C-alpha distance (Angstrom), angle and dihedral (degrees) to the residues before:
residue distance angle dihedral
X1 . . .
X2 3.77 . .
X3 3.82 107.7 .
X4 3.89 103.1 177.2
X5 3.66 141.1 65.9
X6 3.77 132.1 23.6
X7 3.76 132.3 -98.6
X8 3.80 106.3 -106.9
X9 3.87 97.5 92.9
X10 3.77 91.5 42.4
X11 3.66 93.6 60.6
X12 3.82 90.9 72.9
X13 3.72 85.8 66.4
X14 3.74 104.8 48.5
X15 3.77 113.4 110.2
X16 3.79 93.8 10.6
X17 3.71 111.1 165.6
X18 3.86 120.4 -117.9
X19 3.76 116.7 -110.5
X20 3.83 121.9 -156.6
X21 3.71 130.0 -139.3
X22 3.76 89.1 -123.9
X23 3.71 97.3 62.1
X24 3.82 113.7 122.9
X25 3.65 125.7 -123.7
X26 3.98 103.8 -105.1
X27 3.78 113.3 -117.7
X28 3.79 115.8 -96.3
X29 3.74 114.9 -98.3
X30 3.81 110.3 -133.4
X31 3.93 111.5 -67.7
X32 3.74 90.2 -16.2
X33 3.88 95.7 131.6
X34 3.76 100.8 6.8
X35 3.70 88.9 111.5
X36 3.82 93.0 59.7
X37 3.85 90.6 48.5
X38 3.82 87.2 52.5
X39 3.73 97.1 50.9
X40 3.86 93.9 49.3
X41 3.84 93.4 42.9
X42 3.75 91.2 51.8
X43 3.78 90.2 49.9
X44 3.80 90.9 53.7
X45 3.93 92.4 45.1
X46 3.92 89.2 50.9
X47 3.76 89.9 48.4
X48 3.83 90.3 -123.1
X49 3.77 86.0 131.2
X50 3.81 130.6 15.8
X51 3.85 90.2 -146.1
X52 3.80 146.5 -35.3
X53 3.79 143.7 -169.7
X54 3.90 118.4 -139.5
X55 3.82 120.1 -171.0
X56 3.72 132.5 175.8
X57 3.83 134.4 176.6
X58 3.85 141.0 179.2
X59 3.80 128.5 -164.8
X60 3.91 85.3 -77.4
X61 3.82 89.6 62.6
X62 3.69 136.8 -104.3
X63 3.83 110.2 -8.9
X64 3.76 102.5 174.8
X65 3.95 135.7 33.5
X66 3.70 117.3 174.2
X67 3.75 119.8 -178.4
X68 3.76 117.0 -174.5
X69 3.88 137.7 175.7
X70 3.68 128.3 -21.9
X71 3.75 130.1 -30.7
X72 3.83 93.3 -165.7
X73 3.85 119.4 32.8
X74 3.90 92.6 -166.3
X75 3.86 97.9 51.3
X76 3.86 96.7 27.1
X77 3.90 89.8 -128.2
X78 3.85 109.5 165.6
X79 3.67 127.0 -123.5
X80 3.85 111.4 -90.1
X81 3.85 132.7 175.7
X82 3.78 87.3 -107.5
X83 3.81 95.3 53.5
X84 3.83 107.5 124.8
X85 3.68 120.2 -119.2
X86 3.83 133.7 -176.5
X87 3.85 105.2 -116.9
X88 3.75 99.3 -161.8
X89 3.92 106.0 174.8
X90 3.82 91.2 5.2
X91 3.89 80.4 77.4
X92 3.82 89.8 70.8
X93 3.87 94.1 69.7
X94 3.91 87.3 57.3
X95 3.79 92.9 48.3
X96 3.76 91.8 47.2
X97 3.85 90.5 51.8
X98 3.83 90.0 51.1
X99 3.82 88.8 51.3
X100 3.74 91.4 49.8
X101 3.84 91.2 51.3
X102 3.79 88.7 59.4
X103 3.82 90.7 46.1
X104 3.82 88.8 53.9
X105 3.79 89.5 51.1
X106 3.80 91.6 52.8
X107 3.79 92.7 -118.9
X108 3.83 93.0 126.1
X109 3.84 135.5 0.9
X110 3.80 133.3 -131.9
X111 3.69 93.7 -122.5
X112 3.74 96.8 47.0
X113 3.78 119.4 116.2
X114 3.72 102.9 -102.5
X115 3.81 88.4 -136.8
X116 3.86 89.0 70.5
X117 3.81 85.0 77.3
X118 3.79 100.6 20.9
X119 3.85 108.8 40.0
X120 3.83 91.7 -173.4
X121 3.86 86.5 74.4
X122 3.84 92.8 57.0
X123 3.86 94.5 98.9
X124 3.81 111.1 26.6
X125 3.80 121.2 -179.2
X126 3.65 127.8 -138.9
X127 3.93 118.8 -140.3
X128 3.77 107.0 -131.3
X129 3.73 100.0 173.2
X130 3.81 145.5 -68.4
X131 3.78 133.3 -73.3
X132 3.74 128.1 -128.0
X133 3.73 92.3 -81.9
X134 3.82 93.5 52.4
X135 3.78 93.1 -105.1
X136 3.88 115.0 142.1
X137 3.83 120.2 -110.1
X138 3.74 117.4 -146.4
X139 3.81 137.8 -174.5
X140 3.85 132.4 -170.2
X141 3.82 112.6 -91.3
X142 3.84 114.5 -112.5
X143 3.78 95.0 -148.4
X144 3.84 125.0 59.0
X145 3.85 117.3 -124.7
X146 3.81 114.0 -109.5
X147 3.73 129.8 -155.7
X148 3.82 85.1 -115.6
X149 3.82 92.7 57.9
X150 3.84 92.6 51.7
X151 3.93 90.1 50.4
X152 3.84 92.3 50.3
X153 3.79 106.0 39.3
X154 3.84 90.4 -111.6
X155 3.82 95.5 113.9
X156 3.78 97.7 92.9
X157 3.67 94.6 -111.7
X158 3.88 113.1 124.9
X159 3.83 143.9 179.3
X160 3.81 121.8 -105.5
X161 3.80 89.1 -140.0
X162 3.82 87.0 68.5
X163 3.75 101.8 27.8
X164 3.75 126.3 67.9
X165 3.88 89.1 -169.2
X166 3.86 95.5 57.9
X167 3.79 90.4 43.1
X168 3.74 89.5 52.8
X169 3.74 89.2 47.1
X170 3.77 94.7 52.5
X171 3.84 89.1 49.0
X172 3.82 92.1 52.7
X173 3.83 97.6 45.1
X174 3.86 104.8 27.8
X175 3.78 91.2 -119.7
X176 3.81 109.1 163.2
X177 3.76 121.7 -120.0
X178 3.85 117.3 -109.9
X179 3.74 89.0 -114.9
X180 3.90 91.8 70.8
X181 3.82 90.0 67.4
X182 3.73 90.3 -127.3
X183 3.77 123.5 138.9
X184 3.72 93.4 -133.7
X185 3.82 88.6 76.5
X186 3.86 86.8 76.4
X187 3.70 88.9 68.1
X188 3.72 91.8 77.2
X189 3.83 116.0 115.8
X190 3.69 128.0 -121.3
X191 3.86 117.8 -97.9
X192 3.86 92.8 -150.0
X193 3.71 144.6 8.1
X194 3.79 114.0 -71.2
X195 3.89 106.2 -96.8
X196 3.80 94.0 18.7
X197 3.77 99.7 109.1
X198 3.83 143.8 -26.6
X199 3.83 118.8 -91.5
X200 3.66 126.2 156.2
X201 3.85 114.9 -111.4
X202 3.79 151.2 124.5
X203 3.82 97.6 -53.0
X204 3.73 91.6 116.0
X205 3.79 90.1 54.2
X206 3.94 85.2 59.0
X207 3.78 89.3 47.8
X208 3.76 88.7 54.1
X209 3.84 88.2 55.8
X210 3.85 90.2 44.6
X211 3.81 89.0 53.0
X212 3.87 90.0 51.5
X213 3.84 92.0 47.6
X214 3.83 96.3 49.8
X215 3.88 95.3 40.2
X216 3.78 96.3 37.9
X217 3.68 88.6 -135.7
X218 3.82 135.7 109.8
X219 3.93 112.0 -105.1
X220 3.66 88.4 -118.6
X221 3.87 90.9 59.2
X222 3.81 95.0 35.5
X223 3.89 90.5 54.3
X224 3.79 95.3 45.3
X225 3.88 93.6 47.8
X226 3.87 102.0 39.0
X227 3.92 101.8 30.7
X228 3.80 117.9 7.9
X229 3.75 99.0 46.2
X230 3.88 96.1 43.2
X231 3.87 91.4 47.6
X232 3.83 94.4 42.9
X233 3.90 94.5 -114.5
X234 3.82 98.0 155.7
X235 3.81 97.8 163.4
X236 3.88 99.4 50.8
X237 3.73 131.9 100.2
X238 3.83 147.2 88.8
X239 3.79 101.5 -92.2
X240 3.67 107.7 57.9
X241 3.84 118.9 -145.9
X242 3.78 127.8 -141.4
X243 3.76 94.7 -100.6
X244 3.75 91.8 52.6
X245 3.63 92.1 44.1
X246 3.70 91.0 59.1
X247 3.84 88.9 60.7
X248 3.76 99.2 47.4
X249 3.83 115.2 130.8
X250 3.86 117.0 -116.2
X251 3.88 108.5 -107.0
X252 3.79 117.5 -138.0
X253 3.74 136.6 -165.5
X254 3.80 118.5 -140.3
X255 3.76 109.3 -124.3
X256 3.88 126.1 -145.6
X257 3.91 91.6 -100.5
X258 3.89 88.8 54.5
X259 3.74 96.1 -105.0
X260 3.69 126.8 127.8
X261 3.82 127.0 -114.7
X262 3.71 122.5 -165.3
X263 3.77 110.4 -116.8
X264 3.80 126.5 -170.7
X265 3.83 110.7 -122.8
X266 3.82 136.2 170.7
X267 3.73 134.3 152.0
X268 3.89 115.6 -118.5
X269 3.79 106.3 -75.4
X270 3.85 93.6 -167.3
X271 3.79 98.6 41.9
X272 3.82 123.0 168.4
X273 3.83 85.7 -131.3
X274 3.86 136.0 9.3
X275 3.85 108.2 -104.1
X276 3.67 106.2 -126.1
X277 3.74 87.7 -175.1
X278 3.80 99.3 53.8
X279 3.69 118.1 -14.1
X280 3.77 107.4 100.4
X281 3.87 135.8 99.5
X282 3.79 128.5 -150.6
X283 3.72 145.9 151.8
X284 3.89 128.9 -106.1
X285 3.97 87.0 -112.8
X286 3.73 93.6 51.1
X287 3.69 97.0 44.6
X288 3.68 89.6 49.4
X289 3.78 90.3 59.2
X290 3.74 88.6 56.9
X291 3.80 90.9 48.8
X292 3.67 90.9 49.1
X293 3.73 92.7 51.3
X294 3.90 90.8 54.5
X295 3.76 89.7 44.0
X296 3.79 90.8 54.2
X297 3.80 96.8 47.6
X298 3.81 97.1 -89.3
X299 3.88 94.6 -49.8
X300 3.77 125.4 120.4
X301 3.86 139.0 133.0
X302 3.93 87.6 13.9
X303 3.83 90.9 -59.1
X304 3.75 127.6 114.7
X305 3.93 103.2 -153.5
X306 3.86 93.5 171.7
X307 3.86 137.4 9.6
X308 3.83 114.1 -101.5
X309 3.79 89.1 -116.7
X310 3.77 93.5 54.9
X311 3.85 91.1 51.5
X312 3.76 86.4 48.0
X313 3.83 89.4 56.7
X314 3.77 92.4 47.9
X315 3.89 92.5 59.2
X316 3.83 99.4 45.3
X317 3.87 130.0 82.0
X318 3.82 107.4 -73.3
X319 3.88 95.5 168.5
X320 3.69 99.9 66.8
X321 3.89 114.2 -153.9
X322 3.83 90.3 -4.5
X323 3.79 119.2 102.9
X324 3.73 136.9 -149.3
X325 3.75 109.3 -99.8
X326 3.73 131.1 -145.4
X327 3.70 112.5 -92.6
X328 3.91 104.7 -131.0
X329 3.88 108.4 -157.3
X330 3.81 118.3 -125.6
X331 3.90 90.2 179.6
X332 3.63 110.3 51.2
X333 3.96 94.1 -177.8
X334 3.73 87.5 60.5
X335 3.94 105.3 35.6
X336 3.74 141.4 2.0
X337 3.76 117.3 -139.9
X338 3.79 110.1 -76.5
X339 3.76 136.6 -148.5
X340 3.83 116.6 148.7
X341 3.81 94.0 -166.0
X342 3.81 108.2 24.7
X343 3.81 93.9 165.4
X344 3.80 98.1 53.7
X345 3.73 141.2 42.6
X346 3.83 112.6 -99.8
X347 3.74 133.4 -168.8
X348 3.69 140.3 -148.6
X349 3.86 128.4 -121.7
X350 3.84 126.5 -179.3
X351 3.66 94.5 -48.2
X352 3.74 104.3 -25.0
X353 3.80 138.7 94.0
X354 3.78 109.0 -124.2
X355 3.90 123.3 -154.8
X356 3.82 111.4 -144.5
X357 3.75 91.1 -159.3
X358 3.73 135.1 43.3
X359 3.77 109.1 -71.8
X360 3.90 121.2 -113.8
X361 3.83 92.5 -111.4
X362 3.78 103.5 43.4
X363 3.80 108.7 -77.3
X364 3.90 114.0 135.1
X365 3.83 124.0 -112.1
X366 3.70 107.6 -89.0
X367 3.84 96.3 37.1
X368 3.75 119.4 146.0
X369 3.75 126.6 -135.7
X370 3.79 149.9 152.0
X371 3.84 144.3 166.2
X372 3.74 147.4 -136.9
X373 3.93 124.6 -120.8
X374 3.74 94.6 -112.6
X375 3.83 90.2 61.6
X376 3.80 102.1 -89.8
X377 3.84 116.3 143.8
X378 3.73 144.8 -179.5
X379 3.76 144.0 177.5
X380 3.88 135.4 -165.0
X381 3.86 116.6 -156.7
X382 3.87 106.1 -165.4
X383 3.84 91.7 -175.9
X384 3.82 100.6 52.3
X385 3.71 89.6 28.9
X386 3.86 95.1 -127.3
X387 3.87 130.7 134.4
X388 3.75 125.9 -174.8
X389 3.88 139.5 177.8
X390 3.61 140.2 -170.5
X391 3.91 125.9 -158.3
X392 3.76 126.3 -161.4
X393 3.85 130.2 136.4
X394 3.83 107.8 -135.8
X395 3.78 135.1 133.9
X396 2.97 139.5 -116.1
X397 3.84 99.6 49.9
X398 3.82 120.4 -116.3
X399 3.72 91.7 34.9
X400 3.84 108.0 -168.6
X401 3.78 95.0 -137.0
X402 4.02 93.1 50.0
X403 3.78 91.4 45.0
X404 3.74 92.6 52.9
X405 3.77 89.6 48.5
X406 3.81 89.7 47.7
X407 3.88 90.2 54.2
X408 3.88 90.6 47.8
X409 3.72 90.0 51.7
X410 3.76 94.2 49.8
X411 3.90 93.1 45.1
X412 3.79 94.6 46.4
X413 3.78 93.0 42.7
X414 3.76 91.3 55.0
X415 3.87 92.6 42.6
X416 3.80 89.5 52.4
X417 3.83 94.7 48.8
X418 3.86 90.4 46.7
X419 3.84 91.1 54.2
X420 3.68 99.5 35.9
X421 3.78 106.9 26.9
X422 3.81 118.6 -164.6
X423 3.77 112.4 -106.4
């Protein structure tokens, strides 16, 4: 039974038409999306990016697909819609969807103590500081960690990339970072009481473990059987096969002079656990199928992966009076500081950032969005029924050049749809 959230956001999804994977991209209408092509082509020509894939869909199906530059700088292979990208935090939306499936089935509840399913969460500790020798000082948490807290980044768990406190704790104790794929990362303490504030962290990795505990399946198998196969996502998962590996896009690091340096990158392929917060790979085509399912009330490719009202809950405010906070970087090589909507309050749903006012580039108030560390981005607009995604593989995160392109893409997409609506 669903126990949290109202029905206002869910209304946008009721009666949504199913879209099939076999739908063809409608022919372009005159100069409809020429300006999008121009912006990306110029970025490639200027060597601002090496390559990118941009996709957009409405309830009618995919309406834009832009393939630009090279996927592999060594072989010269061009970007394609089946080029493989590491999703990093774009994995979170998939993990949240899996959790919401189990909630729909009544196998767990949002207000349950997470320790009911994961006993190691029964006695969480809060980090309150460091002693004179630099050793961490902990106290027992007063509040229990709910499933809801883990889904909304209000549990107290954080990421070292955006937390100097956790980074210091890891250095003092030798606790591995979550990116290593080692279970020892879960020994990290809370930074604040569950429910006290919003701060981005490893809660969705705990949700991945919760899904495994409740389903009695690995996250790799659960995703494949309950999400990827029904939606037709044939090139998505945690453990990358040889065929997919041959199509992985080259990763780059932005250098101080603005140039791009190829940088080897791969998520752990022999992890101690599957990272529900960041571990998956996919392709732009596959991930768009997932976004279309959410846009269409959980229905795509003849499969209903979630009920419309559940999807509605996921894209509405689930943190009450709390607000999403700016993520201040402590690791500049990995990420710049990040705030999608610095001039407005924004909220968090069940794994989405929600802008409370109209976005600066066209998306409606109440749209849901997020991103991946290697500068991949997406949004879902439940009011205007539009979803878009942009895929690159560049560090550090929130690269100003890619963010500018992302804004141009969104703005020019809405402009094209307004002047040449899809029939």
